[in-house]
N, C-alpha and C positions, 0 to 999 in steps of 0.2 A: 504494500500500500504506500502511496505517496506520503512521505513524512510531513510535508507541508500541509496536505489535506487533513492528516490526522491532528496536527497541532491546531489548525483552524477549528476543526470540529470539537476538539477538547476545550478550546477557549470558550466557544459558545456554550458548551455543556457545563462549564463552571457556573453559569447562571443557575443550573440545577443544584449545584452544591450550596449556593446561597439560599435557594428556595428551600432545600431540605433542612439546612441549619436554622433558618428563620422560622420555619413551620414548627419545629419540635423544641427549640431552645426554651420556649415559653413553659414547657412542661415542668422544668426544674424551678421555675420562678412563680408559678401560678398560686401556690399556697401562701408563699411569703407576701405576695402582692395582696391577696385577699385579706390576710391578717393585718398588714400595714395600714391599709385604707378602710378596714372594716366593711368589706363589701358583702352584700347579701348574694344569694344564689343568682338572681336575675342580673344584677349589675356585674357580678363576677363573670358570668357566662358571656355577657356582652363585651367586657374588656378582653377576655380570652379570644373571643371570636372576631374582634375588630380587624385584625390583620386579614382574616378570611373575607370580611366584607370589602376591604380594600382590594383583595385578590379578585373578588367578583367583578368590581368595577374595572380593574385593570384588564381582566380577561375579556370583558365585554367590549371595551374600547381599544384593546391592544392592536387590532387590525388596522386602525387608522394611522398611527405613526409608522407601523411596520410597512404599510403600503405607500404612504405619502413620503416619508423621509428615508426609507430603506431599512433593511434588516440590521446592517452594521451600526448605524447611528442609534437605532432603537436599543440595541444591546448595550451600548455605552451609557445611555441614560438610565437603563435598568440598574447598572452598577452604582450610579450616583444616588438613586432612590434608596438602595440598600444601605449605603454609607450614611446618609442623613438619618434614616430610621434607626440604625444601630446606636449612633451617638445620642440621639434625642431620647430613645427609650431608656438608655442607661442613666440619663440625667433627669428624667421626668420627676416632678415634685408632687403631682396629683394624678388621680386616675384619668381625668379628661385629657390632660396633656399626654399621658401615656398612650391613650387610645388613638390620638392623632398621629403620634409617632409610629405606632404599630400599623395604622391604616396606610401610611406612606410606604412602609415596607411591604404591605400587602399589595399595593399597586405594582411594585417591582416584581413580586412573585407572579401576579396575574399576567402582566405583559411578557414576562420571561417565558411562560408556558406557551405563549403564542409565537414569539419571535425566535427563540432558541431552537426548538425542534424543527420549525419551518426552515430556518436558515441552513441547518445541517442537512435536512432532507434535500434541499435545493442544490447543494454543492456536492453531495455524495453520489458515486456511481451505484447502479442497482445492486451489484453483488455485495457491496459493503454497507448499503444504506441502513439495514436493520441494526448492524453493530454500531455504526457511527451515531445514528440518531438515538439509539438505545443508551449511548453514553450519558445522555441527559438524565435518564432515570438512574444510571449508576451513580452519577454525581449527587442526585437527590438523596439516595440512601447513604452515600458516603458522608454527606452533610448531616444527615440524621444521626449517624453513628458518632461523628465528631461532636455534635451538639450534646448527645447523651454523655459522652466521655468528659467534655468540657464542664457540663453541669455537675457531674460527680466530683471532678477535681476542685471546682470552685465552691461547691456546696458548703464547705466547712470553714470558709475564711471570715465569717462574721455576718452581722445583720444586713450588710449591703452586698452580700454575695450575688443576689439576683441582678443587681446593676451590672456587675462584671460579666455575668452570664450573657446578658443581652448586648452589652457594649462591645464585647470582643469580636463580634461579627464585622466591625468596621475594618479589620485588617484584611480578610479575604475580599471584602467589597472593593477596597482600594486596589488590590492586586488585579482583580477581574477587570476593573475599569481601565487600568493601564494596558492590559493585554488586548482589550478590544480595539485599541488604537492601531493594532497591527493586522486587523482582519481586512480582507477584501470584501467587496459587496457581492451579494448573490448574483450569479450570471442570469438567472431567470428573472430577477427583479430588474436588472439592467436592460435586458432585451424586451421583456413583456410590459414593464411599467414605465421605465425611464426612456424607452426607445433609443437605447445606446448600444447598438449591435457591436461596435468596435470594443467598447468596454467589456461587454459580455464575452466576446471572443477571447479577449486577453485573459480573463479569469478562467475560462474553460481550458485554455492552454496551460495555465499554472496548475489546474486541477489534474489534467491528464497530459503531461508533457510528452508522453510517448505516442499520443494520437496524431494521425496525419491531418493535413489541411482539409482533406475531403471529409474525414470523420468529424472534425470540428464544425464544418459547414453543414453537415447532415444533422448534427445535434441542434445547431442554431435554427435550422429550418423547421425541425419538429417543435421547438419551443415557440417560434413565431406562429406556426399553424395552430398550436394549442391556444395561444393568446387571441387569435382571430376567430376561432370557432364560435358558433352561436351559443353553445353551452358556457363558454368562458366570457364572451363579450356581453351577454345579456345580464339581467338582474340575478341576484343570488337566490332569492326565494321563488324558484320555479320548479315545475314538475321534473324537468331534466335533471335537477340536482336532488331530487327526493331521496334517492338511494344513499348517496354519501351523507346527506343531512341527517337522515334517520340513524345511520350507523354511528356517526360522530356523537349524536345525542345519547344513544343507548349505551355505548361503551363507557361514556363518562358517567352516566346515571348509575349503571351497575357498579362502576369502580367505587363510588362513594357509598352506595347502599350495601357494600360488603362490611362497612364499619371501619375501614382502614384508618381514616383520619381521626375518628373518635378514639380508637385504641392507641394511636401514636401520641395524640395530644395528652391523653389521660392515663398513660401506661402505669405510672407509679400508683395512681389512685385505684386502678383496677386490681393491681397486685395486692394493695392494702386490703381490698375486700376479701382476700383469701387469708387474712390474719397475719400477713408478713409485716415486719417492721418497716419504718420509712426508709432506712438506709438499704435494707435488703431489697426493697421494691425498686429503689433507684438503680441498684446493681443489676437487677433483672432487666431493667430497661436497656442497659448496655447490651445485654444478651439479645434483645430485639434488634438493636442496630447491627450487631455482628451477623445475625441470621439473615437479615435483610440484605446485607452486603454480599455475603457468600452466595446466596441463591440468585441475586441479581447477576453475578458473574455467570452462573449456570444459564440463566435466561438469555444473556447476551451471546453466549456460545451457541445456543440452540436456535435463536430467532431467524437467522439466515439459513439454517439447516432444516429444521422442522417446519418453520413458517409461523405466521402470526396466529392463524386459526387454531392450529394444534396446541400452541402454548396456552391460548385462552381456554381450551377444553381441559387440558391438564390442570390448570389453575382452578377451574370451576369445581372439579372433583375434590381438590385439596381444600378449597373453601368449605364445601358442604361437610366434609368429614371433620375438619377441625372446629368449625363453629358449632356443629351439632354436638360434638363431644363436650365442648365448653359449656353449652347450655345445660347438658345433662350433669356436668360436674357441679355447676352452681345449684342446680335443682336438688341434687342429692348430697350437697356439701362435701363432695369428694375433691376438696380444694387442691390436693397435692398434684393433680394432673393438669391444673389450669395453666401453669407456665409452659408445659409441654404443648398444650393445645394452642396457646397464643403463638409460640414459636413456629408451630406447624402452619398456622394461619398466615404468619408473615412470610414463610417460605413459599406457600402457595401463591400469595400475592406477588412476590418478587419474580417468580418464574412466569406467571401468567399476566394478569392485568398490569402490574407494575412495569414490566419490560415492554409490553405491547402498546399501551394506550397512546403515548406521545408519538411513537413511530407510525402507528396505524392512522391516526387522525391527520398527520402531516402528509400522508400518501394519497388519500382517497379523493381529494378535491382537485379541480382543474387549476392550472397555474394562475389564471386570472383571479380565481376566488379562493386560493389556498389560505391566505391570511384571514379572510372572513370565516372560512370553514374551521380553521384552527381556533379562531376566537369563539365560535359557537360551541365547539367541544370543550374548550377550557372554561367558558362561562358556565356551561352545564355542570361540569366537574366541581367548580368552586361554589356555585350557589348551593348545591347540596352539601358540600363540605362545610360551608358557613352555617347552614341550618343545623346540621348534625352537631357541630362543635358548640354552637350557642346553646342548644337545648339538652345536650348530653348530660351535663351535671344534674339538671333537674330530673331527667328521665331515670337515671340510675338511683336517684334518691327516692323516687315515687314508685318505681316498678322493680320487681326482682331481676337480678342480673340474668337469670336463666331466660326470662321473657325477651330481654334485649338481644341476647346472642341467638335465641331461637328465631327472632325476626330477621336478623342478618342472614342466617342460614337459609331461610325460605327465599329471600331475594336472590341468593346465589343458585338456588334450584332454577329460578326463572332465567338467570343469566345463562346457565348451561343449555336450556332449551333454545334460547335466542341464538347462541353461538352455533349450535348444531343446525338450526333451520336457516339462518339469515346471513351469517358472516362469511364473506368471500376471502380467498387467499390472495395476498399481494406480493409475496416474496419473489425476488428475481426479476421483477418487471420495472421498466422505466416509469417515471411519473406520467409521461404522455401515454404509454400503453395502458396503465391503470385507468386513466381518464376515459379512453375509448371503451374499455371493458365495462366501466360503470355506466356507459350509455350517454 
């Protein structure tokens, strides 16, 4: 693989590291924040979910800067949002200031889920697209693991430990912003949006230096034809795009109805329900991060070999088994198997939905509407993530944990049916071929 291409993809994927870190770092600070400002369940849930509401807005509007200003410039601004959010969160003096800071970070997360996978998908050749675009997910789980480890290391330094937990994110945010300055623009954006075929050809030559002039011209012709076709040049909400729209919505919907974000956000609290001590629960959370990382490696190794649809099927069976056992364990107070069930659930997510979702959404839309389609999938993902995170503390207080995990298990049965009946395979095809196959 072209090392320059790998470096560019890795740089864009570092937005996923910041996404994962920002999403989970709050789990180590949430109880201290609730105690410090005397928050009730409602305001506490809102404060914890504020970043996700910023993510909802960011994902909903992320296609606008991504299309108007380009993928590269949008990635640079994402890094700046993360930097501002980290510093402000660590210095916040009241809950409302804290919520504004977390909201800004959420905007960065939401826009990154639109711009980063899309950028990687548009520069990657078909045979490596699953691996390269999947690095976004790998960096998410790496960020999650680093956040859990960071929280554990900083947890005992005093009353202001939570400020250091949140503020340390400024360091990787600054590094990411600097690296974005070295990225080229997406050739598909240059050719299809900016109408700059010379610039697009120059980037294509850097991506595939071994390609002949005829091969470069052929790829440029396919990109131009895709941009000019009626399905691309017409409006987004049309029957022609009904298939990719429904696929993007449903894969994001089922991703969150597995309960993944609720479990990641409140992992220590869930383990404490099994009568573990606070420190033990925090260490178990590190185990979640390690499991996520290891099985994401497995998913990345398999995605271009077995394909997206196969991984979703494998993950669905793993979801159903782990969540069903977890519900049974809480119902019968067989608490000793809960950590194993949670780790199995994380493994199933990492191999299936976690590896596939950002790759799949970035593949199934026409070049002209890829940013809008990515925005739709991301918005769906984050609106349900925000709702689940906001209401989860109240739900686990009012309902037995067995009911909660039983509900998530039922939703994964529905996901399995959807994958078997509706989901197509996209591995090994160019973005323009996938567009034609989608109709």
